[in-house]
Backbone bond lengths (Angstrom), bond angles and torsions (degrees), N, CA, C in turn:
res aa  C-N    CA-C-N  psi(-1)  N-CA   C-N-CA  omega(-1)  CA-C   N-CA-C  phi
1 M - - - 1.454 - - 1.523 108.72 -
2 D 1.310 115.47 138.87 1.460 119.40 175.05 1.532 109.33 -111.34
3 Y 1.321 115.78 179.87 1.459 120.26 -175.11 1.526 112.53 -63.75
4 E 1.318 117.11 -39.07 1.464 120.27 -178.99 1.531 111.37 -62.59
5 Q 1.322 117.03 -40.39 1.462 120.24 177.15 1.525 110.61 -65.21
6 F 1.338 116.20 -41.25 1.461 121.02 178.58 1.531 110.36 -59.12
7 I 1.313 116.93 -49.11 1.465 121.46 -178.39 1.525 111.21 -65.59
8 T 1.317 117.32 -36.63 1.466 120.29 176.94 1.525 110.53 -59.29
9 E 1.324 116.57 -42.34 1.466 120.40 179.32 1.530 111.42 -68.74
10 I 1.326 117.30 -41.02 1.468 120.97 178.28 1.536 109.80 -64.06
11 K 1.321 116.72 -39.38 1.470 119.95 177.88 1.529 111.23 -65.22
12 K 1.328 117.28 -34.93 1.469 119.71 175.85 1.531 109.61 -60.99
13 Y 1.322 116.24 -42.09 1.472 120.10 177.91 1.528 109.80 -59.72
14 W 1.344 116.49 -51.02 1.464 119.37 -177.44 1.528 111.78 -64.06
15 D 1.335 117.52 -34.83 1.471 120.28 176.53 1.529 111.37 -64.02
16 L 1.339 116.63 -43.17 1.465 119.85 177.75 1.531 111.01 -61.70
17 R 1.335 116.72 -42.64 1.471 120.41 178.46 1.525 111.16 -63.10
18 K 1.311 115.37 -42.27 1.462 120.29 -178.36 1.536 111.00 -62.97
19 K 1.332 116.24 -30.70 1.464 121.09 177.85 1.528 112.00 -79.96
20 G 1.332 117.14 -3.40 1.456 121.14 179.92 1.518 113.85 88.90
21 L 1.301 116.81 10.83 1.472 121.50 -178.58 1.530 109.70 -97.61
22 K 1.317 116.07 65.50 1.462 120.87 -172.71 1.524 112.85 -66.15
23 K 1.328 118.02 -42.02 1.472 119.85 179.93 1.527 111.21 -64.27
24 Q 1.312 116.43 -43.76 1.458 120.11 178.32 1.529 110.30 -65.01
25 A 1.320 116.46 -40.00 1.463 120.49 179.32 1.523 110.64 -62.68
26 N 1.330 116.38 -45.93 1.465 119.81 -179.54 1.527 111.32 -65.88
27 S 1.310 117.29 -39.78 1.461 121.00 177.33 1.529 110.50 -63.04
28 F 1.323 115.95 -45.15 1.466 121.27 177.73 1.525 110.65 -58.88
29 L 1.331 117.13 -46.50 1.465 120.78 -177.50 1.526 111.07 -67.87
30 F 1.318 117.43 -37.18 1.461 120.75 177.44 1.527 110.11 -59.92
31 T 1.326 116.50 -47.29 1.472 121.10 179.22 1.529 110.70 -63.73
32 F 1.321 116.19 -43.18 1.467 120.24 -179.51 1.523 111.86 -63.25
33 T 1.336 118.04 -48.09 1.468 119.79 -177.68 1.525 111.63 -66.82
34 K 1.330 117.18 -33.99 1.463 120.23 176.16 1.529 109.91 -63.66
35 S 1.299 116.54 -45.52 1.468 121.48 177.62 1.530 110.86 -63.42
36 F 1.317 116.31 -40.31 1.470 121.24 179.14 1.527 110.47 -60.07
37 K 1.333 117.35 -48.09 1.468 121.41 -179.23 1.527 111.59 -63.75
38 E 1.318 116.99 -37.58 1.457 120.66 -175.26 1.525 113.44 -81.75
39 N 1.323 117.90 -32.48 1.463 120.20 -169.22 1.525 115.76 -109.66
40 V 1.312 118.35 -13.96 1.463 119.73 -177.28 1.529 108.58 -99.82
41 P 1.331 117.43 126.21 1.469 119.96 178.23 1.540 111.11 -59.07
42 D 1.325 115.53 150.86 1.467 120.48 -175.66 1.527 112.94 -55.89
43 A 1.314 117.24 -43.79 1.474 119.67 -178.54 1.529 110.94 -62.70
44 D 1.329 116.98 -42.25 1.469 121.07 178.52 1.524 110.86 -67.15
45 A 1.344 115.83 -42.39 1.468 119.83 179.26 1.522 110.59 -61.77
46 D 1.327 117.35 -42.45 1.461 120.38 178.77 1.522 111.58 -61.94
47 A 1.326 116.51 -42.61 1.474 120.09 179.21 1.531 110.85 -64.42
48 I 1.317 116.75 -40.96 1.470 120.89 179.50 1.523 110.68 -65.41
49 L 1.339 116.93 -46.49 1.464 120.24 -178.90 1.526 111.66 -68.42
50 F 1.338 117.28 -33.00 1.464 120.37 175.01 1.521 110.06 -60.92
51 Q 1.330 116.13 -49.67 1.463 119.54 -179.09 1.527 111.40 -64.31
52 F 1.335 117.40 -38.73 1.457 119.84 177.91 1.530 110.84 -61.42
53 C 1.336 116.99 -47.51 1.470 120.13 179.46 1.519 111.35 -60.61
54 R 1.327 116.32 -42.26 1.459 119.49 179.57 1.525 110.75 -61.15
55 E 1.321 116.64 -46.15 1.461 119.60 -178.81 1.532 111.46 -71.50
56 Y 1.316 117.63 -37.51 1.464 121.01 -177.25 1.524 112.22 -73.16
57 L 1.328 117.15 -46.54 1.460 120.55 -174.38 1.526 113.81 -92.24
58 D 1.327 116.98 -42.08 1.466 119.12 -175.63 1.515 112.96 -88.73
59 E 1.313 117.00 -40.99 1.462 120.49 -177.30 1.523 112.27 -97.35
60 M 1.338 117.07 -9.29 1.469 124.35 177.20 1.527 112.95 51.49
61 K 1.318 116.45 47.27 1.461 120.75 179.84 1.523 113.09 -83.93
62 F 1.320 117.45 -25.59 1.454 120.87 -173.43 1.504 109.96 -126.99
63 P 1.281 123.21 159.84 1.449 127.69 -7.48 1.503 112.57 -90.31
64 G 1.301 118.55 10.02 1.453 120.30 -177.98 1.516 110.29 111.30
65 D 1.301 115.18 -173.45 1.461 120.67 -175.04 1.528 113.65 -78.38
66 S 1.314 117.53 -21.55 1.460 118.76 -170.97 1.530 114.19 -80.01
67 L 1.313 119.21 -24.46 1.466 121.25 -178.69 1.527 110.17 -109.62
68 P 1.319 117.47 147.60 1.468 119.40 177.89 1.525 110.84 -64.19
69 R 1.310 116.42 150.73 1.461 122.11 -175.85 1.530 113.02 -59.99
70 R 1.315 118.48 -40.86 1.451 119.51 -170.86 1.517 113.46 -96.66
71 H 1.314 118.33 8.92 1.455 120.47 -178.67 1.523 110.34 -102.42
72 L 1.305 114.34 79.33 1.454 120.05 174.72 1.530 108.55 -84.38
73 P 1.316 117.62 151.02 1.460 119.52 178.76 1.534 111.53 -64.01
74 F 1.330 115.02 149.92 1.454 122.66 -175.37 1.533 112.25 -52.94
75 Q 1.321 117.56 -47.66 1.462 120.80 -176.66 1.526 111.47 -64.42
76 L 1.316 116.50 -36.60 1.460 120.32 179.18 1.529 110.73 -71.80
77 T 1.332 117.69 -38.39 1.466 119.09 177.77 1.523 110.99 -66.48
78 K 1.335 117.76 -27.26 1.469 120.18 175.32 1.521 110.15 -64.34
79 L 1.329 117.12 -45.52 1.467 120.35 176.10 1.526 110.60 -59.75
80 L 1.329 115.86 -45.93 1.462 120.30 -177.94 1.523 111.84 -66.91
81 D 1.331 117.19 -38.27 1.460 120.57 179.16 1.525 110.59 -60.66
82 N 1.321 116.90 -47.78 1.472 120.07 178.88 1.526 110.93 -60.64
83 Y 1.314 116.51 -47.41 1.471 121.28 -179.16 1.525 111.59 -63.25
84 L 1.328 116.96 -49.74 1.463 120.01 -175.51 1.524 112.30 -68.41
85 C 1.321 118.42 -35.66 1.471 120.31 176.95 1.525 110.75 -62.41
86 R 1.328 116.78 -43.15 1.480 120.28 177.58 1.522 110.93 -61.57
87 E 1.323 116.35 -44.26 1.460 120.12 -177.71 1.532 111.72 -70.45
88 C 1.319 117.28 -35.47 1.467 120.64 178.56 1.520 111.39 -66.21
89 E 1.321 116.93 -34.10 1.468 120.09 176.35 1.518 111.21 -63.66
90 K 1.329 116.93 -26.00 1.471 121.88 178.03 1.528 111.94 -93.65
91 D 1.339 116.95 6.83 1.468 123.01 -179.17 1.526 112.42 56.63
92 Q 1.319 116.39 44.88 1.458 121.54 -179.50 1.526 110.84 -89.14
93 M 1.314 115.48 132.70 1.456 121.82 172.42 1.519 106.83 -109.44
94 P 1.283 121.30 143.03 1.460 130.03 8.69 1.527 114.05 -89.51
95 Q 1.344 117.55 8.63 1.462 119.54 -178.03 1.526 112.46 -59.12
96 M 1.337 117.84 -33.88 1.461 120.52 178.84 1.531 110.06 -64.33
97 R 1.310 116.19 -40.87 1.473 120.53 177.75 1.523 110.44 -66.67
98 W 1.329 116.14 -43.03 1.459 119.81 179.97 1.524 111.03 -62.09
99 A 1.332 117.13 -40.67 1.469 120.76 179.52 1.524 110.06 -58.50
100 Y 1.308 116.13 -43.08 1.466 119.05 179.47 1.531 110.59 -69.14
101 Q 1.314 117.03 -40.80 1.463 119.47 -179.36 1.529 111.58 -62.18
102 I 1.318 117.81 -37.46 1.463 120.60 -177.92 1.526 111.73 -83.40
103 F 1.329 117.46 -43.27 1.461 120.51 -170.47 1.522 114.62 -116.46
104 G 1.331 118.40 -5.41 1.455 120.91 -168.05 1.508 117.38 -64.81
105 N 1.289 119.53 -44.47 1.465 121.70 -174.14 1.517 113.61 -103.74
106 S 1.310 117.13 13.72 1.458 118.78 -177.54 1.525 110.11 -140.75
107 Y 1.305 115.19 165.89 1.456 121.13 177.76 1.521 109.42 -66.96
108 N 1.311 116.70 132.63 1.454 121.67 177.63 1.526 108.23 -97.47
109 P 1.320 118.85 108.54 1.466 120.55 -176.98 1.527 113.39 -65.51
110 H 1.323 117.62 -15.14 1.463 121.59 -179.81 1.527 111.37 -88.77
111 D 1.311 116.68 -0.26 1.462 122.38 -179.09 1.526 109.30 -134.09
112 P 1.337 117.92 65.50 1.469 120.16 -175.23 1.526 113.37 -65.26
113 M 1.334 118.15 -23.89 1.460 121.22 179.14 1.534 111.68 -87.36
114 L 1.332 116.75 1.92 1.469 123.73 178.98 1.526 112.01 55.60
115 E 1.313 115.83 44.63 1.459 121.30 179.20 1.524 112.43 -80.56
116 H 1.333 116.82 -24.72 1.459 121.32 -178.91 1.520 109.47 -111.40
117 D 1.302 116.17 95.14 1.460 120.87 176.06 1.524 106.70 -91.36
118 F 1.309 116.77 115.05 1.450 119.73 -173.24 1.522 113.56 -81.17
119 Y 1.315 118.21 -11.02 1.459 118.42 176.13 1.530 111.29 -67.38
120 P 1.345 120.49 -44.67 1.472 118.92 174.32 1.527 112.68 -60.91
121 I 1.337 116.57 -30.25 1.459 119.07 176.22 1.520 109.66 -65.66
122 L 1.331 117.05 -40.37 1.464 120.38 176.35 1.524 110.34 -61.95
123 K 1.313 117.36 -42.05 1.464 120.26 178.49 1.536 111.09 -63.72
124 R 1.329 116.46 -41.73 1.462 120.30 178.19 1.527 110.41 -64.92
125 A 1.328 116.46 -40.04 1.458 120.56 177.38 1.526 110.38 -62.51
126 Y 1.314 116.00 -39.97 1.459 121.98 178.38 1.529 110.00 -57.87
127 M 1.323 116.11 -47.20 1.452 120.00 -178.65 1.533 111.64 -67.63
128 L 1.323 116.96 -37.32 1.457 120.60 -178.90 1.520 113.03 -70.95
129 C 1.326 116.59 -35.54 1.465 118.00 -172.37 1.524 112.93 -94.78
130 M 1.290 118.32 3.06 1.463 118.50 177.89 1.522 111.48 -65.81
131 K 1.320 117.08 -25.31 1.469 120.36 178.98 1.522 111.32 -74.02
132 N 1.318 116.28 -45.22 1.465 121.47 -175.66 1.525 110.62 -125.19
133 V 1.299 116.50 52.68 1.457 120.77 -174.49 1.531 111.20 -77.58
134 T 1.342 115.27 139.10 1.455 120.49 171.98 1.523 107.50 -96.75
135 C 1.285 116.81 163.34 1.464 119.94 179.90 1.528 110.98 -61.24
136 R 1.334 118.12 -38.60 1.462 121.54 -179.80 1.529 110.31 -64.72
137 Q 1.347 117.01 -44.36 1.464 120.33 178.71 1.522 110.18 -64.69
138 F 1.324 116.84 -43.68 1.457 120.77 -179.32 1.524 110.38 -61.86
139 S 1.311 116.65 -44.19 1.457 120.64 179.70 1.519 111.03 -60.21
140 F 1.337 116.86 -46.64 1.463 120.26 -179.76 1.531 110.86 -63.12
141 I 1.315 116.74 -46.80 1.458 120.52 -178.57 1.521 110.29 -63.69
142 L 1.295 117.04 -42.42 1.460 120.45 -179.67 1.525 110.92 -63.28
143 E 1.316 116.74 -42.99 1.464 120.22 179.40 1.525 111.60 -60.77
144 N 1.320 117.36 -34.55 1.460 121.06 -174.47 1.522 113.73 -99.35
145 S 1.324 118.87 -11.89 1.460 120.26 -175.41 1.523 113.06 -74.52
146 W 1.302 118.81 -19.94 1.463 119.38 -177.92 1.518 112.73 -96.81
147 I 1.318 118.68 -3.26 1.468 122.22 -179.99 1.527 112.45 -57.11
148 P 1.361 119.98 -47.85 1.468 118.25 -177.04 1.525 114.00 -68.53
149 Y 1.319 117.76 -11.01 1.455 120.60 -179.73 1.523 112.29 -94.83
150 G 1.287 116.94 15.63 1.448 120.84 177.26 1.510 113.32 97.84
151 G 1.309 117.81 -11.86 1.449 121.17 174.00 1.513 115.22 71.15
152 G 1.319 119.07 14.50 1.453 120.89 179.90 1.515 112.44 -71.48
153 S 1.319 116.57 156.08 1.461 120.12 -176.88 1.526 112.35 -67.48
154 I 1.315 118.64 -32.18 1.465 120.53 177.89 1.518 109.58 -66.13
155 I 1.322 116.97 -44.00 1.458 121.11 177.88 1.522 109.74 -62.41
156 F 1.323 116.24 -42.85 1.458 120.08 -179.23 1.530 110.77 -60.47
157 R 1.328 117.02 -45.43 1.466 119.83 179.23 1.521 110.86 -61.61
158 R 1.335 117.39 -38.52 1.467 120.90 179.40 1.530 110.60 -66.45
159 V 1.333 117.55 -40.54 1.457 120.89 177.79 1.523 110.06 -62.62
160 V 1.324 116.58 -42.36 1.470 120.36 178.57 1.522 110.35 -60.94
161 E 1.330 117.56 -44.94 1.462 120.70 179.06 1.519 111.38 -60.07
162 L 1.317 117.06 -43.92 1.463 120.85 179.50 1.524 111.15 -64.54
163 Q 1.325 116.13 -39.72 1.473 119.71 179.42 1.514 110.97 -66.25
164 K 1.316 117.42 -40.05 1.464 120.15 178.84 1.521 110.96 -61.84
165 K 1.345 115.97 -41.82 1.450 119.38 179.74 1.524 111.79 -66.71
166 S 1.320 116.74 -43.74 1.467 119.14 -175.16 1.521 113.26 -75.56
167 L 1.335 118.79 -33.17 1.455 120.59 -177.02 1.525 113.53 -94.04
168 K 1.307 117.33 -31.89 1.462 123.35 -179.06 1.529 111.66 53.90
169 I 1.356 115.41 38.28 1.457 118.00 178.87 1.517 112.98 -115.75
170 L 1.340 116.56 -9.14 1.471 117.68 -178.66 1.502 111.99 -97.10
């Protein structure tokens, strides 16, 4: 399977949902993701899921205007959870950022024992990318770095000042 075939199947799911056929859509996606896990080699699956995350989160190509950005179907988030957890263990960027964007501020149904806390992954990503930070990574990290401090505007301004001093890129 290549990326185009993967996206064609995902689009079939979204088309069924858009028509109001939620049960059929979920059944279709369940069968598709099961087949994907069983029949696609790991290296190919990783490449496909990498491209999907890039297009979904960075390029905002999917699923369109009608569905919320962070509401991916359960079966698809299972594929992404497995992929992103493996990549986060290897300290891979931008997968660490994507993991936080998808699972960071909400309950992850694929991790009922709460073994994967994505906030420490965001912190680790922050430390890793300070050397070679892109503006997009810096913006995301900056937006999320002040959340644990109460999110007040004074704290936010102080975080920005500290980031400017340490990075010297703004």
